[in-house]
C-alpha positions in Angstrom: 8.4 4.8 50.5 8.8 1.3 49.4 6.1 -1.3 50.2 8.0 -4.2 52.3 5.6 -6.8 51.5 5.2 -6.0 47.7 9.3 -6.0 47.6 9.1 -9.5 49.6 6.5 -11.2 47.2 8.8 -10.1 44.5 11.9 -11.6 45.7 10.0 -15.1 46.7 9.0 -14.9 42.8 12.5 -14.4 41.8 13.6 -16.8 43.9 11.6 -20.1 42.7 13.3 -23.0 41.5 10.5 -24.2 39.3 7.6 -23.3 37.6 5.5 -25.2 39.9 7.3 -23.8 42.9 6.2 -20.0 41.4 2.5 -21.2 40.8 2.2 -22.6 44.2 3.6 -19.2 45.7 1.5 -16.9 43.1 -1.9 -18.9 44.5 -1.0 -18.5 47.8 -0.7 -14.7 47.4 -4.2 -14.5 45.4 -5.6 -16.7 47.9 -4.7 -13.9 51.1 -5.5 -11.3 48.4 -9.0 -12.4 48.2 -9.2 -13.1 51.8 -8.4 -9.1 52.4 -10.6 -7.8 49.8 -13.4 -10.0 51.3 -13.6 -7.4 54.0 -12.6 -3.8 52.7 -13.4 -1.9 55.5 -10.8 -3.3 57.5 -8.1 -1.9 54.6 -6.5 1.3 54.8 -5.5 2.8 51.2 -1.9 2.1 52.0 -3.2 -1.9 52.0 -5.4 -1.3 49.0 -2.7 0.3 46.9 0.0 -2.5 47.9 -2.5 -5.3 47.0 -3.1 -4.3 43.9 0.4 -3.6 42.9 0.9 -7.4 43.8 -1.9 -8.0 41.4 -0.5 -6.3 38.8 2.9 -8.0 38.9 1.1 -11.1 38.7 -0.8 -10.4 35.6 2.4 -9.0 33.9 3.7 -12.4 34.7 0.5 -13.6 32.5 -1.6 -15.1 35.3 -5.2 -14.9 34.9 -6.7 -12.3 37.7 -9.9 -12.3 37.7 -10.7 -10.4 40.8 -9.6 -6.5 42.3 -10.9 -4.6 39.8 -13.3 -2.8 41.5 -10.6 -2.2 44.4 -8.5 -0.7 41.4 -11.8 1.9 40.2 -12.0 2.6 44.4 -8.4 3.8 44.4 -9.1 6.5 41.3 -11.2 8.5 43.8 -8.2 8.8 46.0 -7.2 12.4 46.7 -3.8 11.0 47.2 -1.4 10.7 44.1 0.5 7.5 44.7 -3.0 5.7 45.3 -4.4 7.3 42.4 -1.9 6.4 40.0 -1.9 2.6 41.0 -5.7 3.1 40.4 -5.1 4.5 37.1 -2.2 2.0 36.0 -4.4 -1.3 37.2 -7.5 0.0 35.1 -5.3 0.7 32.0 -3.7 -2.7 32.2 -6.5 -4.9 33.6 -9.4 -3.3 31.4 -9.8 -2.9 27.7 -12.1 -0.3 25.7 -15.8 -1.6 25.8 -15.4 -3.1 29.5 -18.3 -2.4 31.6 -16.6 -1.4 34.4 -14.8 1.9 32.6 -18.3 3.4 33.0 -17.5 3.6 36.6 -14.3 5.5 36.1 -15.9 8.2 33.9 -16.7 10.6 36.5 -13.8 10.1 38.4 -11.8 10.9 35.2 -13.7 14.0 34.7 -13.4 15.5 38.1 -9.2 14.8 37.6 -9.6 16.9 34.1 -11.5 19.4 35.9 -9.5 19.8 39.4 -6.7 22.3 38.2 -4.4 19.7 39.4 -1.4 19.1 36.7 -0.4 15.5 38.3 -4.1 14.6 38.4 -5.1 15.7 34.9 -2.0 14.2 33.2 -2.8 10.7 34.9 -6.7 10.8 33.9 -5.1 11.8 30.0 -2.9 8.8 30.1 -5.8 6.8 31.1 -8.0 7.9 28.2 -5.4 7.5 25.8 -4.9 4.1 26.8 -8.4 2.7 27.2 -10.7 5.7 26.3 -13.5 4.7 23.7 -16.6 6.3 22.0 -18.2 7.2 25.4 -15.4 8.8 26.5 -15.1 11.0 23.8 -19.0 12.1 24.1 -18.3 12.7 27.8 -14.6 14.3 27.9 -13.5 16.0 24.7 -15.2 19.2 25.8 -12.7 18.8 29.2 -9.6 18.0 27.5 -10.3 21.0 24.9 -10.5 23.3 27.7 -7.2 21.8 29.2 -5.4 22.1 25.8 -6.9 25.6 24.7 -6.3 27.5 28.4 -3.1 30.0 28.3 -2.6 28.9 32.0 -2.2 25.3 30.9 1.5 24.0 31.6 3.8 22.5 28.4 3.9 19.4 29.8 -0.1 19.2 30.7 -0.7 20.7 27.0 1.5 18.1 25.6 -0.6 15.4 27.0 -3.9 17.3 25.9 -3.3 17.4 22.3 -2.3 13.6 22.2 -5.7 12.8 23.9 -7.7 14.9 22.1 -6.6 13.4 19.0 -7.1 9.9 20.5 -11.0 10.9 21.3 -11.4 12.5 17.8 -10.3 9.2 16.0 -12.7 7.3 18.5 -15.8 9.9 17.6 -15.4 12.4 15.2 -18.8 13.7 16.0 -17.8 14.5 19.5 -15.6 17.7 18.2 -16.2 20.0 15.4 -12.4 20.5 14.2 -13.7 23.7 12.1 -14.7 25.8 15.1 -11.0 25.2 17.0 -9.2 25.7 14.3 -8.1 29.3 14.5 -7.3 28.4 18.1 -5.1 25.5 18.0 -3.3 26.8 15.3 -2.5 30.0 17.5 -0.6 27.3 19.7 1.7 27.0 17.3 3.3 30.2 18.5 4.6 28.2 21.3 8.7 28.5 21.3 8.6 25.1 23.1 9.4 22.5 20.4 8.1 19.5 22.4 4.5 21.1 22.5 4.5 22.1 19.1 5.7 18.6 18.2 2.4 17.3 19.8 0.3 20.0 18.2 1.2 19.6 14.9 0.6 15.8 15.7 -3.0 16.8 16.7 -3.3 18.9 13.3 -2.1 16.3 11.2 -4.3 13.7 12.8 -7.5 16.3 12.2 -6.5 17.0 8.5 -6.6 13.4 7.6 -10.3 13.4 8.1 -10.8 17.0 6.6 -8.8 20.4 5.8 -12.1 22.4 6.2 -11.2 25.6 8.1 -7.3 24.7 8.5 -6.4 26.7 5.5 -4.1 28.7 7.5 -2.0 25.5 8.0 0.7 26.2 5.2 1.5 29.7 6.2 1.8 28.6 9.9 3.9 25.5 8.8 6.4 27.7 7.0 7.0 30.2 9.6 7.6 27.7 12.0 10.2 25.9 9.6 11.8 29.2 9.0 12.1 29.8 12.6 14.0 26.3 13.2 15.8 25.7 9.8 16.7 29.2 8.9 16.5 31.5 12.1 17.6 28.7 14.2 15.2 29.3 17.1 15.5 26.0 18.7 17.3 25.1 22.1 20.0 22.5 22.3 17.7 20.0 24.5 15.7 19.5 20.8 18.9 18.9 18.9 18.9 15.0 17.5 22.8 14.5 16.0 22.9 18.1 15.0 19.4 18.3 13.7 17.0 20.4 15.1 13.7 18.4 16.2 13.5 16.1 12.8 10.3 14.7 13.6 8.8 18.3 14.0 10.1 19.3 10.4 8.9 16.1 8.9 5.6 16.7 10.3 5.6 20.6 9.3 6.5 19.6 5.6 3.7 16.8 5.7 1.1 19.4 6.6 1.8 21.5 3.6 1.1 18.7 1.3 -2.5 18.4 2.7 -3.3 21.7 0.9 -3.5 23.0 -3.0 0.1 24.3 -4.1 0.7 27.6 -3.2 -0.5 30.5 -6.0 2.2 32.2 -7.8 1.4 35.6 -7.4 -1.1 35.8 -3.7 1.5 33.9 -2.0 4.5 34.8 -3.4 6.3 36.0 -0.5 5.4 32.3 1.1 7.3 30.6 -1.7 9.9 32.4 -1.6 10.5 31.4 2.1 9.5 27.7 1.5 12.1 27.6 -1.4 14.6 29.0 0.6 13.9 26.1 3.7 14.0 23.2 0.8 17.0 24.5 -0.6 18.5 24.4 2.8 17.4 20.9 3.3 18.4 19.7 0.4 22.0 21.4 0.6 22.9 20.5 3.6 21.7 17.0 3.3 24.5 14.2 3.5 25.4 10.4 3.6 27.6 10.0 7.3 28.6 6.9 8.6 26.2 7.3 11.6 23.1 5.4 11.1 20.8 7.5 13.3 21.8 10.6 11.7 21.1 9.1 8.7 17.6 8.4 9.3 16.8 11.5 10.5 18.7 13.9 8.0 17.4 11.5 5.3 13.5 11.6 6.7 13.7 15.4 6.3 14.9 15.1 3.1 12.2 13.0 1.3 9.4 14.6 2.9 11.1 18.2 1.4 11.3 16.3 -2.0 7.5 15.1 -1.5 6.7 18.9 -1.0 8.7 20.1 -4.0 6.9 17.5 -5.9 3.6 18.6 -4.6 3.9 22.5 -5.4 6.1 21.6 -8.5 7.2 25.5 -9.2 11.0 25.2 -8.5 12.4 23.8 -11.0 16.0 24.1 -9.9 15.2 22.3 -6.5 13.5 19.5 -8.9 16.6 19.0 -10.4 18.9 19.0 -7.4 16.4 16.5 -5.9 16.9 13.8 -8.7 20.6 14.7 -8.9 20.7 13.9 -4.8 18.3 11.0 -5.1 20.7 9.5 -8.2 23.3 9.4 -5.2 20.9 7.8 -2.9 19.9 4.8 -4.8 23.6 3.7 -5.3 24.7 3.5 -2.0 24.8 0.5 0.4 22.5 1.7 3.0 19.4 -0.4 2.1 16.5 1.8 4.1 18.2 5.1 1.9 17.9 3.0 -1.2 14.6 2.2 -0.7 13.0 5.4 -0.3 15.4 7.1 -2.8 13.7 4.5 -5.4 10.3 5.2 -4.2 10.5 8.9 -4.0 12.2 8.9 -8.0 9.2 7.2 -8.6 7.0 10.4 -7.6 9.6 12.5 -9.1 9.2 10.8 -13.1 5.6 11.5 -12.9 6.7 15.1 -13.0 7.5 16.2 -16.9 10.5 18.4 -15.9 12.0 15.6 -14.1 11.3 12.4 -16.6 14.5 12.9 -18.7 17.0 13.6 -15.6 15.3 10.6 -13.8 16.0 8.1 -17.3 19.8 9.2 -16.8 19.7 6.7 -13.9 18.5 3.9 -15.7 21.5 1.6 -15.4 21.7 2.3 -11.8 17.5 1.7 -11.3 17.6 -1.7 -13.2 20.9 -2.8 -11.4 18.2 -2.5 -8.2 16.0 -5.1 -9.8 18.8 -7.4 -8.7 19.1 -6.3 -5.1 19.1 -8.7 -2.5 16.3 -7.0 -0.7 12.8 -7.8 -2.3 11.5 -4.6 -0.8 14.2 -2.9 -3.0 13.7 -4.9 -6.0 9.6 -4.2 -5.9 10.2 -0.3 -5.7 12.9 -0.3 -8.7 10.4 -2.3 -10.3 7.6 0.6 -9.8 10.2 3.1 -11.0 11.4 1.3 -14.2 7.2 0.8 -14.9 6.9 4.5 -14.2 9.9 5.5 -16.4 8.6 3.9 -19.4 7.3 5.7 -22.6 7.2 6.1 -26.4 11.0 6.5 -26.3 12.6 3.9 -24.3 9.9 1.3 -24.2 11.8 -1.3 -26.0 14.6 -1.3 -24.4 12.8 -1.2 -20.7 10.8 -4.4 -21.9 13.9 -6.1 -23.0 15.3 -5.4 -19.5 12.5 -6.3 -17.7 12.2 -9.8 -20.1 15.6 -10.5 -19.0 14.7 -10.1 -15.4 11.7 -12.0 -15.5 13.4 -15.2 -16.5 14.9 -15.1 -12.8 12.9 -13.2 -10.8 11.3 -14.4 -7.5 7.9 -16.0 -8.0 6.5 -13.3 -5.5 7.3 -10.7 -8.0 6.1 -12.7 -11.2 2.8 -11.7 -11.2 3.1 -7.9 -10.7 6.0 -7.8 -13.4 4.0 -9.9 -16.2 1.1 -7.7 -15.6 3.3 -4.5 -16.0 4.6 -6.2 -19.0 1.8 -6.6 -20.5 0.7 -3.0 -20.1 3.6 -1.4 -21.0 4.0 -3.5 -24.1 0.3 -2.8 -25.2 0.5 1.1 -24.5 3.9 2.2 -26.0 4.0 -0.4 -28.6 4.3 1.8 -32.2 3.8 -2.0 -34.0 1.5 -4.7 -32.9 3.4 -7.3 -34.2 6.2 -6.5 -31.4 3.4 -6.7 -28.9 2.7 -10.2 -30.2 6.1 -11.1 -29.7 6.5 -9.5 -26.4 3.4 -11.8 -25.1 4.7 -14.7 -26.7 7.7 -14.2 -24.7 6.0 -13.7 -21.8 4.1 -16.8 -22.1 7.3 -18.7 -22.9 8.9 -17.1 -19.3 6.0 -16.9 -16.9 3.7 -19.6 -18.1 0.6 -20.0 -16.1 1.5 -16.9 -14.3 0.4 -14.9 -17.3 -3.0 -14.3 -16.0 -6.3 -14.6 -18.3 -7.1 -10.3 -18.8 -3.6 -11.0 -20.8 -4.4 -13.3 -23.4 -8.2 -11.9 -23.6 -6.7 -8.7 -24.3 -4.3 -10.3 -27.2 -7.0 -11.4 -28.9 -9.2 -8.2 -29.0 -6.3 -6.6 -30.5 -5.3 -9.1 -33.1 -9.4 -9.7 -33.7 -9.5 -5.9 -34.2 -6.5 -5.7 -36.3 -6.5 -7.0 -39.9 -3.4 -6.4 -40.8 -2.0 -8.5 -38.0 -4.5 -11.6 -38.1 -1.9 -13.5 -40.1 1.5 -12.8 -38.6 0.0 -13.2 -35.2 -1.3 -16.8 -36.4 1.6 -18.0 -37.4 4.0 -16.9 -34.6 1.6 -17.8 -32.3 1.2 -21.7 -33.8 5.2 -21.5 -34.3 5.6 -21.2 -30.5 3.1 -24.0 -29.8 5.3 -26.3 -32.0 8.4 -25.0 -30.5 7.2 -26.0 -27.0 7.4 -29.2 -26.0 5.1 -28.6 -22.7 3.0 -25.2 -23.6 1.1 -23.7 -20.7 -2.5 -23.4 -20.9 -2.9 -20.1 -21.9 -0.6 -20.6 -25.0 -2.6 -23.5 -25.9 -5.6 -21.2 -25.8 -4.3 -18.3 -27.5 -3.5 -20.6 -30.3 -6.3 -22.7 -30.5 -8.5 -19.3 -30.6 -6.3 -17.7 -33.4 -6.5 -21.2 -35.9 -10.3 -21.6 -35.2 -10.7 -17.8 -36.5 -7.3 -17.0 -38.8 -6.3 -20.6 -39.4 -7.2 -20.0 -43.3 -4.8 -17.5 -43.5 -1.8 -19.8 -42.8 -3.2 -22.9 -44.0 -0.8 -22.7 -47.2 2.4 -21.8 -45.6 4.8 -25.1 -44.8 3.7 -27.2 -41.9 0.8 -25.7 -41.4 -1.6 -27.5 -43.2 -5.1 -28.3 -42.0 -4.2 -31.1 -40.7 -1.0 -30.4 -39.1 -3.4 -27.2 -37.1 -5.7 -29.8 -35.8 -2.8 -32.9 -34.9 -0.8 -29.8 -33.3 -3.5 -28.8 -31.1 -5.0 -32.0 -30.2 -1.4 -33.2 -29.2 -2.1 -30.9 -26.3 -5.4 -32.5 -25.3 -4.2 -34.8 -22.8 -2.3 -32.3 -20.6 -4.5 -29.3 -20.8 -6.9 -28.4 -18.1 -10.9 -28.4 -18.7 -11.0 -24.8 -19.7 -8.5 -25.5 -22.3 -10.4 -28.5 -23.5 -13.8 -26.9 -23.8 -12.1 -24.0 -25.9 -10.5 -26.7 -28.2 -13.7 -28.1 -29.0 -15.2 -24.9 -30.4 -11.8 -24.7 -32.5 -12.2 -28.3 -33.5 -15.8 -27.4 -34.5 -14.6 -24.5 -36.5 -11.4 -26.3 -38.2 -13.9 -28.9 -39.1 -16.8 -26.4 -40.9 -13.8 -24.8 -42.9 -12.0 -28.0 -43.5 -14.2 -30.9 -44.8 -11.3 -33.3 -44.9 -11.3 -33.0 -40.7 -14.9 -33.8 -40.5 -14.1 -37.4 -39.7 -11.2 -36.6 -37.4 -13.4 -34.0 -35.5 -16.6 -36.0 -35.3 -14.4 -38.8 -33.5 -13.3 -36.5 -30.8 -17.3 -35.4 -30.1 -18.2 -38.9 -29.9 -15.6 -39.8 -27.3 -16.4 -36.3 -25.3 -20.1 -37.3 -25.5 -19.5 -39.3 -22.2 -17.2 -37.8 -20.5 -17.6 -36.7 -16.9 -17.0 -33.1 -17.5 -20.5 -31.7 -18.0 -19.1 -28.7 -19.9 -17.0 -30.7 -22.5 -20.1 -33.3 -22.7 -22.7 -30.5 -23.4 -20.6 -29.0 -25.8 -19.7 -32.1 -27.9 -23.5 -32.7 -27.9 -24.2 -29.5 -29.1 -21.4 -29.1 -32.1 -22.5 -32.5 -33.2 -25.9 -31.7 -33.6 -25.0 -28.8 -35.7 -23.5 -31.2 -38.3 -27.1 -32.1 -38.6 -28.4 -32.1 -42.7 -31.0 -29.7 -41.9 -28.7 -27.3 -39.7 -26.6 -26.1 -42.5 -27.5 -22.5 -42.8 -27.5 -22.3 -38.8 -24.3 -24.0 -38.8 -22.5 -21.2 -41.2 -24.5 -18.5 -38.9 -23.0 -19.8 -35.5 -19.4 -20.5 -36.9 -19.1 -17.3 -38.4 -15.4 -15.4 -38.1 -16.0 -13.2 -34.4 -16.6 -9.6 -35.1 -14.2 -6.8 -34.2 -14.5 -6.2 -30.6 -16.1 -2.7 -28.8 -13.3 -0.5 -27.6 -12.7 -0.6 -23.9 -10.5 -0.1 -21.2 -8.0 -2.6 -21.1 -8.8 -5.5 -18.6 -5.1 -6.0 -17.7 -4.8 -2.3 -16.8 -7.9 -2.4 -14.6 -6.4 -5.1 -12.8 -3.1 -3.6 -11.8 -4.9 -0.1 -10.7 -7.2 -2.5 -8.5 -3.9 -4.1 -7.1 -2.2 -1.0 -6.4 -5.1 0.7 -4.9 -5.8 -1.8 -2.3 -2.1 -1.4 -1.1 -2.1 2.2 -1.1 -5.2 4.3 -1.7 -4.7 6.4 -4.7 -1.9 4.0 -5.8 1.0 3.7 -8.2 -1.4 1.9 -10.8 -3.8 5.4 -10.9 -0.3 7.5 -11.7 0.7 5.3 -14.1 -2.6 5.3 -15.6 -2.4 9.1 -15.6 0.7 9.1 -17.4 -0.7 7.0 -20.0 -3.6 9.2 -20.7 -1.6 12.1 -20.6 0.7 10.3 -23.6 -1.7 8.7 -25.3 -2.6 11.5 -28.2 1.5 10.9 -28.5 0.8 7.6 -29.0 -2.1 7.9 -31.6 0.4 10.6 -33.9 3.5 7.9 -33.1 1.2 4.6 -34.5 -0.3 6.9 -37.3 3.5 7.6 -38.6 4.5 4.2 -38.1 1.6 2.4 -39.7 0.2 0.8 -36.8 0.4 -2.7 -36.3 0.8 -6.0 -38.8 3.9 -7.2 -40.6 6.0 -9.6 -40.2 
């Protein structure tokens, strides 16, 4: 039955000609409701319900409501469904998790949960899912659990119970022991209703995200359900979505399998055969159509199936088919499918049996680096990074350097880090590695992080055969750049201070030219670079006596500088020139010893960046791949002579 007063009020609001007129009508109605609520004994259930509906309408229009909460709580206790529904609706909208008033409705919710009236139970569980918190979980989780596991519970109630129990568990993991109910919950997967199965599987996935203990039978149950749906076609037409049987349930069941270790080839042979049949059917029946919704559903199932294939890692034929299929997907126009194709192919590229097949699509992947969608460019970059190894590192890095020149600034920092890591790890000649880093500095400038030039310095210092080549080429790069970035000035300053004597006899590289070229950058350098330049000057003055006067003049100028670091260095380095400190000066200005072996700071940084985004992220995956190839790399270095040469 329609409430005439409510209908008239809504009509009045809609007919208002201005905001001021609307506010005036709202204020009038609020004053009237306040007056009515001040004498609750004069109100019947119908009137309370009508006034609470009006309050909710005003609240949804954006007006502040600071009364009517107790009347809403009171309606929840009503034996009438229409009044109880309004009470639950009002509490769900007006209250928030943690409000003190919620404690007043816990007993009413509990009474509705144990009332055996389906409508009341659904209203109570809907309210729990909206505002239920930790206190709700402690008090009500047992009742919701009984509703879920009761064989007499109707399907639509069980669906709500599964989702409600998951909400309560997420709010308080101590309120439920998943391992104790695992067998009973898994038994619910025998239900023939796909809607109920979808909710129960959602609950199981939510519990598995915290712990898999006690749920070891999940893969067997999931494979059985997939066989029923995909192979045996045991479903009603109500659950067909563009001809696909319950795609969301299929996706969840496939994901459930990946929570557990791969199936044992002997003990689980029958399960593996059934799973392979399901996966084969999914792969063979997926195709690109003009219908976007159908594409989304079919490819959602497909990509989850490929994740299972990667996880199990046994069916080589399926892996090859997956690579071929993904190769088609990354070249089509649909952006969502291209994105998922690149992301999934990056996972497949880590599988030893797929690496070569993935490389066959190298040209398409590199073309994706120029896509208009930045998210696709990121996935393509990840894939190029994960595909790189000793056999294709030079080609890959050349392409990435070419791409870097026109890459978005949002991608440049990550791109520079990845090029630096690949060049270091897969180089068969450290001279080439130095050339790559110099190219990075010329192209990306200040976006080349300090960790990269620190690492270059470590490698050059530890590789004696590389020192002359690196010093000569870095110095040439400095001379060729009209406005070199600070990191190039720093690495050049360090190398000239340590190994400048190795190139002093080369044309245009005398001691005076070394000093003059460095000091020409003084005016445009930042303070950390100037501090490093002073350290280089003192070493040059110690090696070349003819430079002592020039160096002393620079130190005298810096004694009165406002920067404390520069002033202190200038004073201390000047003091070393005292006649009585000759031995100390020789000791202090000795060449740097070789650095101890340690993990690359650049690799650490990209692992941290990737893990921040994805948990155990792409950085860890590629780091694992690199670690597997290190032994091959050592053999490669030995056969090619390591580094050095020019």
